[in-house]
C-alpha positions as CSV (number, residue, x, y, z in Angstrom):
1,M,137.2,-51.5,-143.6
2,G,137.1,-53.2,-147.0
3,T,138.7,-52.3,-150.3
4,I,137.9,-52.9,-154.0
5,K,140.0,-52.2,-157.1
6,R,138.7,-49.4,-159.3
7,T,138.8,-49.3,-163.0
8,K,140.2,-45.8,-163.5
9,A,142.8,-44.4,-161.2
10,S,143.4,-40.8,-160.1
11,D,146.5,-39.5,-158.4
12,K,144.6,-36.7,-156.8
13,K,145.3,-36.4,-153.0
14,T,142.9,-34.9,-150.6
15,N,143.5,-33.9,-146.9
16,L,140.9,-35.9,-145.1
17,V,138.6,-34.2,-142.6
18,V,138.5,-37.2,-140.3
19,H,142.3,-37.0,-139.9
20,D,142.0,-33.6,-138.3
21,I,139.2,-34.6,-135.9
22,R,140.3,-34.6,-132.2
23,L,138.7,-37.7,-130.6
24,I,137.8,-38.0,-127.0
25,N,137.1,-41.3,-125.1
26,V,133.5,-42.4,-124.6
27,D,132.2,-41.3,-121.2
28,R,131.8,-44.6,-119.4
29,T,130.5,-43.2,-116.1
30,M,127.3,-44.7,-114.7
31,K,124.3,-43.8,-116.8
32,D,120.7,-43.6,-115.5
33,I,117.4,-42.2,-116.7
34,G,118.3,-38.7,-115.4
35,K,121.4,-38.6,-117.5
36,W,119.5,-39.9,-120.5
37,R,116.9,-37.1,-120.2
38,N,119.5,-34.4,-119.7
39,A,121.3,-35.7,-122.8
40,L,118.1,-35.6,-124.8
41,I,117.5,-32.0,-123.7
42,N,121.0,-31.0,-125.0
43,A,120.4,-32.8,-128.3
44,E,117.1,-31.1,-128.9
45,S,118.4,-27.6,-128.1
46,I,117.3,-25.2,-130.9
47,Y,120.3,-22.8,-130.8
48,Y,123.1,-25.1,-129.4
49,P,122.2,-28.7,-130.3
50,N,124.8,-31.2,-129.0
51,R,124.4,-35.0,-129.4
52,T,127.6,-35.8,-127.6
53,R,126.2,-36.9,-124.2
54,L,123.3,-38.7,-125.9
55,Y,125.6,-40.8,-128.0
56,D,127.6,-41.6,-124.9
57,V,124.4,-43.0,-123.5
58,Y,123.9,-45.0,-126.7
59,A,127.4,-46.5,-126.4
60,D,126.5,-47.6,-122.9
61,V,123.1,-49.2,-123.6
62,L,124.6,-51.1,-126.6
63,L,126.4,-53.2,-124.1
64,D,123.0,-54.8,-123.5
65,G,123.2,-58.3,-125.1
66,H,119.5,-58.5,-126.0
67,L,119.5,-55.0,-127.7
68,T,122.6,-55.7,-129.6
69,G,121.2,-59.1,-130.7
70,I,118.0,-57.8,-132.1
71,I,119.8,-54.9,-133.9
72,N,122.1,-57.4,-135.6
73,K,119.1,-59.6,-136.5
74,R,117.3,-56.7,-138.2
75,M,120.4,-55.6,-140.1
76,D,121.4,-59.2,-141.1
77,A,117.9,-59.6,-142.7
78,V,119.0,-57.0,-145.2
79,L,122.7,-57.6,-145.4
80,N,122.1,-61.2,-146.5
81,K,119.9,-60.2,-149.4
82,E,121.4,-60.5,-152.9
83,M,121.8,-57.3,-154.8
84,S,122.6,-56.3,-158.3
85,F,123.3,-53.2,-160.4
86,V,121.2,-53.0,-163.5
87,M,120.8,-50.8,-166.5
88,N,117.7,-51.2,-168.8
89,D,116.8,-54.4,-166.8
90,K,120.2,-56.0,-167.5
91,E,123.0,-56.4,-165.0
92,V,126.0,-54.1,-165.6
93,E,129.3,-55.9,-166.2
94,G,132.1,-54.8,-164.0
95,M,130.0,-54.3,-160.8
96,E,130.0,-57.8,-159.5
97,D,133.3,-57.5,-157.6
98,F,132.2,-54.3,-155.9
99,L,128.8,-55.8,-154.9
100,H,130.5,-58.8,-153.3
101,S,133.3,-56.9,-151.6
102,G,133.9,-56.1,-148.0
103,V,133.8,-52.4,-148.5
104,F,130.3,-52.6,-150.0
105,R,129.0,-54.6,-147.1
106,D,130.6,-52.0,-144.7
107,I,128.8,-49.2,-146.6
108,V,125.5,-51.0,-146.4
109,T,126.1,-51.5,-142.7
110,K,126.7,-47.8,-142.1
111,I,123.6,-46.9,-144.0
112,L,121.5,-49.3,-141.9
113,E,123.0,-48.0,-138.7
114,T,121.4,-44.7,-139.5
115,K,118.1,-46.1,-138.5
116,F,119.4,-46.6,-134.9
117,W,121.7,-43.6,-134.4
118,G,119.9,-41.0,-136.5
119,I,122.9,-40.1,-138.6
120,S,125.9,-41.8,-140.2
121,G,128.9,-40.3,-142.1
122,M,131.5,-41.6,-144.5
123,E,134.5,-39.9,-146.0
124,F,135.8,-41.7,-149.2
125,I,139.5,-41.8,-149.8
126,P,140.7,-40.9,-153.3
127,G,143.1,-43.5,-154.7
128,E,143.4,-46.8,-156.5
129,T,140.8,-48.5,-154.4
130,I,137.4,-47.7,-153.0
131,E,138.0,-47.0,-149.3
132,F,136.3,-44.9,-146.7
133,E,136.7,-43.7,-143.1
134,A,133.7,-43.5,-140.8
135,V,133.0,-40.0,-139.6
136,P,132.5,-40.0,-135.7
137,R,128.9,-39.3,-135.1
138,K,129.6,-37.0,-132.2
139,H,131.4,-34.6,-134.6
140,I,128.5,-34.4,-137.1
141,K,126.2,-31.4,-136.6
142,P,123.3,-32.1,-139.0
143,E,121.3,-29.2,-137.8
144,K,124.1,-26.8,-139.0
145,G,125.4,-29.0,-141.8
146,I,129.0,-29.1,-140.5
147,I,131.6,-31.5,-139.1
148,V,133.4,-30.1,-136.0
149,L,137.0,-30.9,-135.0
150,D,136.1,-30.9,-131.3
151,Q,132.9,-32.7,-130.3
152,S,131.6,-29.9,-128.2
153,S,132.4,-27.1,-130.7
154,Y,129.8,-25.3,-132.8
155,E,132.1,-24.3,-135.7
156,G,133.4,-26.6,-138.3
157,I,133.6,-27.6,-142.0
158,E,130.5,-27.6,-144.2
159,Y,130.2,-31.0,-145.7
160,K,127.4,-30.4,-148.3
161,N,129.8,-29.2,-151.0
162,I,132.6,-31.8,-150.4
163,P,132.0,-34.5,-153.0
164,N,133.8,-37.3,-151.1
165,L,131.9,-36.7,-147.9
166,W,128.6,-38.5,-147.5
167,I,126.4,-37.7,-144.5
168,I,123.1,-39.7,-144.1
169,G,120.3,-38.8,-141.8
170,K,117.8,-36.1,-140.9
171,K,118.4,-33.0,-138.7
172,R,116.1,-33.9,-135.8
173,D,116.3,-37.7,-136.1
174,F,118.0,-39.3,-133.0
175,G,117.4,-42.9,-134.1
176,L,115.6,-45.9,-132.5
177,L,118.2,-46.1,-129.7
178,L,116.6,-43.0,-128.2
179,Q,113.4,-45.0,-127.4
180,C,115.4,-48.2,-126.4
181,S,117.7,-46.4,-124.0
182,P,115.3,-46.1,-121.0
183,Y,114.4,-49.8,-121.2
184,A,118.1,-50.8,-121.4
185,L,118.9,-48.6,-118.4
186,Y,116.0,-49.9,-116.3
187,K,117.1,-53.4,-117.2
188,K,120.6,-52.8,-116.1
189,G,119.4,-51.5,-112.7
190,D,117.1,-54.5,-112.5
191,F,120.0,-56.9,-113.0
192,G,121.9,-55.1,-110.3
193,D,119.0,-55.6,-107.9
194,W,118.6,-59.2,-109.0
195,A,122.3,-59.9,-108.4
196,Q,122.0,-58.4,-104.9
197,Y,118.9,-60.5,-104.2
198,V,120.7,-63.7,-105.3
199,E,123.7,-62.8,-103.2
200,I,121.6,-62.2,-100.1
201,F,119.0,-65.0,-100.5
202,G,120.9,-67.4,-102.7
203,Q,122.1,-69.2,-99.5
204,P,120.3,-69.8,-96.2
205,I,120.6,-67.1,-93.6
206,R,122.3,-68.3,-90.4
207,V,120.8,-66.8,-87.3
208,A,122.6,-67.3,-84.0
209,K,121.0,-66.3,-80.7
210,Y,122.9,-65.8,-77.4
211,D,122.1,-64.6,-73.9
212,A,122.6,-60.8,-73.7
213,N,124.5,-61.2,-70.4
214,D,126.7,-64.0,-71.6
215,I,129.7,-62.3,-73.2
216,K,131.9,-65.4,-73.4
217,T,129.2,-67.3,-75.3
218,K,128.8,-64.4,-77.7
219,L,132.6,-64.4,-78.5
220,E,132.7,-68.1,-79.0
221,L,129.6,-68.0,-81.2
222,K,131.1,-65.3,-83.4
223,T,134.3,-67.3,-83.8
224,A,132.4,-70.4,-84.8
225,I,130.3,-68.4,-87.4
226,D,133.4,-66.8,-88.9
227,E,135.1,-70.2,-89.3
228,A,132.0,-71.9,-90.7
229,G,132.1,-70.0,-94.1
230,S,131.1,-66.7,-95.8
231,S,127.3,-67.2,-96.0
232,L,125.1,-64.5,-94.5
233,A,125.1,-64.8,-90.7
234,I,123.4,-62.8,-88.0
235,M,124.0,-62.8,-84.2
236,I,121.2,-61.4,-82.0
237,P,120.5,-61.7,-78.3
238,K,117.7,-64.0,-77.3
239,Q,115.8,-61.1,-75.8
240,A,115.7,-59.2,-79.2
241,E,113.2,-59.7,-82.0
242,F,114.5,-60.0,-85.6
243,E,112.5,-60.0,-88.8
244,I,113.6,-59.4,-92.4
245,M,111.3,-56.9,-94.1
246,D,112.7,-56.7,-97.6
247,G,110.1,-58.4,-99.8
248,K,111.5,-61.9,-99.5
249,I,108.0,-63.3,-98.6
250,S,106.3,-61.7,-101.6
251,N,109.2,-62.3,-104.0
252,A,110.6,-65.5,-102.6
253,D,111.9,-66.8,-106.0
254,G,113.0,-63.5,-107.7
255,Q,110.2,-63.5,-110.2
256,L,109.7,-59.8,-109.8
257,Q,113.1,-59.0,-111.2
258,E,112.6,-61.5,-114.0
259,R,109.3,-60.1,-115.1
260,L,110.8,-56.6,-115.2
261,K,113.7,-57.9,-117.3
262,N,111.3,-59.7,-119.7
263,A,109.1,-56.6,-120.0
264,C,112.2,-54.4,-120.9
265,N,113.3,-57.0,-123.5
266,D,109.8,-57.2,-125.1
267,E,109.6,-53.4,-125.4
268,M,113.0,-53.2,-127.1
269,S,112.0,-56.1,-129.4
270,I,108.9,-54.3,-130.5
271,L,110.8,-51.1,-131.2
272,I,113.5,-52.8,-133.2
273,L,111.8,-55.8,-134.8
274,G,108.1,-54.9,-134.6
275,N,107.3,-58.0,-132.6
276,T,108.4,-60.3,-129.8
277,E,107.7,-63.8,-130.9
278,T,110.6,-64.1,-133.5
279,T,113.1,-63.4,-130.7
280,S,111.7,-65.0,-127.5
281,N,108.6,-66.7,-126.3
282,T,108.5,-65.6,-122.7
283,N,104.7,-64.8,-122.8
284,G,103.7,-68.1,-124.3
285,G,102.4,-68.5,-127.8
286,S,101.6,-70.8,-130.7
287,N,103.0,-71.5,-134.2
288,A,100.3,-69.4,-135.8
289,K,101.2,-66.5,-133.5
290,A,104.9,-66.8,-134.4
291,K,104.0,-66.9,-138.1
292,E,102.0,-63.7,-137.8
293,H,104.8,-62.0,-136.0
294,G,107.2,-63.2,-138.6
295,K,105.0,-61.4,-141.2
296,Q,105.3,-58.2,-139.2
297,Q,109.1,-58.5,-139.1
298,L,109.1,-59.0,-142.8
299,E,107.4,-55.7,-143.3
300,V,110.1,-54.1,-141.2
301,T,112.7,-55.7,-143.5
302,K,110.9,-54.5,-146.6
303,S,111.0,-51.0,-145.2
304,D,114.7,-51.2,-144.5
305,M,115.4,-52.5,-148.0
306,A,113.5,-49.6,-149.5
307,F,115.4,-47.2,-147.3
308,L,118.7,-48.8,-148.3
309,L,117.9,-48.5,-152.1
310,T,116.9,-44.9,-151.7
311,Q,120.4,-44.1,-150.2
312,L,122.4,-46.3,-152.6
313,N,120.7,-44.8,-155.7
314,C,120.9,-41.2,-154.5
315,P,123.0,-38.8,-156.7
316,E,125.7,-38.3,-154.0
317,F,126.7,-42.0,-153.8
318,I,126.4,-42.6,-157.5
319,N,128.8,-39.6,-158.1
320,I,131.2,-41.1,-155.6
321,L,131.2,-44.4,-157.4
322,K,131.7,-42.6,-160.7
323,S,134.8,-40.9,-159.3
324,Y,136.3,-44.3,-158.9
325,G,135.6,-45.2,-162.5
326,L,132.8,-47.7,-161.9
327,P,130.2,-48.0,-164.7
328,V,127.2,-46.6,-162.8
329,E,126.0,-43.9,-165.2
330,G,122.3,-44.5,-166.0
331,G,122.0,-47.6,-163.8
332,H,120.6,-48.3,-160.3
333,F,120.9,-50.8,-157.5
334,K,118.1,-53.4,-156.9
335,F,117.5,-56.5,-154.8
336,E,117.3,-59.9,-156.4
337,K,113.9,-61.5,-156.2
338,E,113.5,-64.3,-153.6
339,I,111.0,-67.0,-153.9
340,D,109.3,-68.7,-150.9
341,L,108.1,-72.1,-151.9
342,T,105.0,-72.0,-149.7
343,E,104.0,-68.5,-151.0
344,L,104.9,-69.6,-154.5
345,T,102.5,-72.5,-154.4
346,Q,99.7,-70.3,-153.1
347,K,100.4,-67.8,-155.8
348,I,100.3,-70.3,-158.6
349,N,97.0,-71.6,-157.4
350,I,95.5,-68.1,-157.4
351,D,97.0,-67.4,-160.9
352,V,95.5,-70.6,-162.3
353,Q,92.0,-69.4,-161.2
354,L,92.6,-66.0,-162.6
355,Y,93.8,-67.3,-166.0
356,K,90.4,-69.0,-166.4
357,L,88.7,-65.6,-166.0
358,I,90.8,-62.9,-167.6
359,P,93.5,-62.7,-170.3
360,V,97.0,-62.3,-168.9
361,D,100.2,-61.3,-170.7
362,D,103.0,-63.9,-170.8
363,D,105.4,-61.3,-169.4
364,Y,103.5,-61.5,-166.1
365,L,104.7,-65.1,-165.6
366,Y,108.3,-64.1,-166.3
367,D,108.2,-61.1,-163.9
368,T,106.2,-62.9,-161.1
369,Y,108.2,-66.1,-161.0
370,A,111.6,-64.6,-161.9
371,I,112.0,-66.8,-165.0
372,P,114.5,-65.5,-167.6
373,K,112.8,-64.7,-170.9
374,P,114.6,-66.4,-173.8
375,A,116.2,-64.3,-176.5
376,D,114.3,-66.3,-179.2
377,Y,111.0,-66.0,-177.4
378,D,108.9,-65.2,-180.5
379,A,110.1,-68.2,-182.3
380,K,109.5,-70.5,-179.4
381,R,106.1,-68.9,-178.8
382,K,105.1,-69.7,-182.4
383,V,106.2,-73.4,-182.1
384,M,104.3,-73.8,-178.9
385,D,101.1,-72.2,-180.3
386,E,101.3,-74.6,-183.3
387,R,101.7,-77.6,-181.0
388,M,98.9,-76.5,-178.8
389,Q,96.6,-76.1,-181.7
390,A,97.5,-79.5,-183.0
391,E,96.8,-81.1,-179.6
392,L,93.5,-79.3,-179.3
393,Q,92.5,-80.5,-182.8
394,S,93.3,-84.0,-181.8
395,K,91.3,-83.7,-178.7
396,N,88.3,-82.4,-180.5
397,A,88.6,-85.1,-183.2
398,N,88.4,-87.8,-180.5
399,P,85.6,-86.6,-178.1
400,G,85.2,-90.2,-176.8
401,N,88.5,-89.9,-174.9
402,D,87.2,-87.0,-172.8
403,P,86.2,-88.5,-169.4
404,K,83.4,-85.9,-169.1
405,P,81.8,-85.5,-172.6
406,P,79.5,-82.5,-173.0
407,A,75.8,-83.1,-172.4
408,K,75.0,-81.6,-175.8
409,P,77.2,-82.1,-178.9
410,E,79.0,-78.9,-179.8
411,K,79.9,-77.8,-183.2
412,K,83.6,-78.4,-184.0
413,P,85.4,-75.2,-184.7
414,K,87.3,-75.0,-187.9
415,N,91.1,-75.2,-187.7
416,K,91.6,-71.5,-188.3
417,D,89.1,-70.7,-185.6
418,V,90.7,-73.0,-182.9
419,K,91.0,-71.2,-179.6
420,L,93.0,-72.4,-176.6
421,S,92.3,-71.6,-173.0
422,F,95.0,-69.8,-171.2
423,W,95.5,-72.8,-168.9
424,D,96.2,-75.0,-171.9
425,K,98.8,-72.5,-173.0
426,F,100.3,-72.3,-169.5
427,R,100.5,-76.1,-169.3
428,L,102.2,-76.5,-172.6
429,T,104.5,-73.5,-171.8
430,M,105.8,-75.3,-168.7
431,A,106.3,-78.5,-170.8
432,D,108.3,-76.6,-173.4
433,F,110.5,-74.8,-171.0
434,F,111.0,-77.5,-168.3
435,G,110.6,-80.8,-170.1
436,P,107.9,-83.4,-170.7
437,A,107.7,-84.1,-167.0
438,H,105.2,-81.2,-166.7
439,K,102.8,-82.5,-169.2
440,D,99.5,-84.1,-168.0
């Protein structure tokens, strides 16, 4: 849990709800599809909804390494984005420390976890620093708008009117872990079968045969087998027939279990990331396929970013930050623009063609390419226009220097009627802002 110094202190003390909650250990008994389905039935109950058993299943399936990895990958794609707090398109001073603090990252993490669990809750602690305690999800009853002290109770404290309590999520939303749980449970059982298969067939089976009437040979043979090691060994009379009928012939190398494991992983990857290629390449693929799947994952990231901004800019959270004295009145959170060089090059090429066809406002360049607009923009714009007019006049006065002279002589425009193409303006604009290296 992170902390950040606030600008205005308050000595008000509040008895925290989370301190009165009576916690119970997570149920770590064996989970299977039957328990998952029964837990879902309890959670979906209209009159007595209880998510306790369902969240115990979630805690169990999150031990799956692949599922945990793709969840972290999806959340890191948002956590690693730069954010700012702006008012009238200008960054607000005094918010930088909070935006780069551990507590803000923890808040963002809790918000993003709502996508997977369905709900999240935080109780902010009044004091000199911004701190919060996570509200245990099993104690939140969003259907009734209460927090219960015992996880199986149906009576508790209404949280809607408590200003330092922030509960995120919808009443009937059980999160993406609901759909992922069956695949994680099937995969866990598959690994158990696979481990048993390796244990049985990972080493050669020793088959010893003896005469059914020769007891002495049988005893000596058993002693020899016991002293020869712990590999699987079978003793049968010569008169008996023995055949292993367990699928070894049709599944001689364990590919059946591996295919089931890969299928479960692919389904979870599609649910969490929207694709499979950005995590594994078990089904084969190409670079073009991976790029296309990367675009699909980018759409998921954009959706998560929009969801995060909706929560951060909601009145509940803004009022919580105001209670700590942070200058948030009238402002909002936003993500900093990121520029991909490949996409930027393609964008510039498209814009160059558009500039030849339609008039475009200069502010479009500043907004599209995240270029800060200078404070003395009007003065610089005037100087640039005068320079471009002078260059065009010089160009028209020396038509012989044009590598492609017009087929028919054109009437020279008067100085006051000189008009510049937008591309000429764009080229000289780049030269003015970034130096003579950009001139033709």
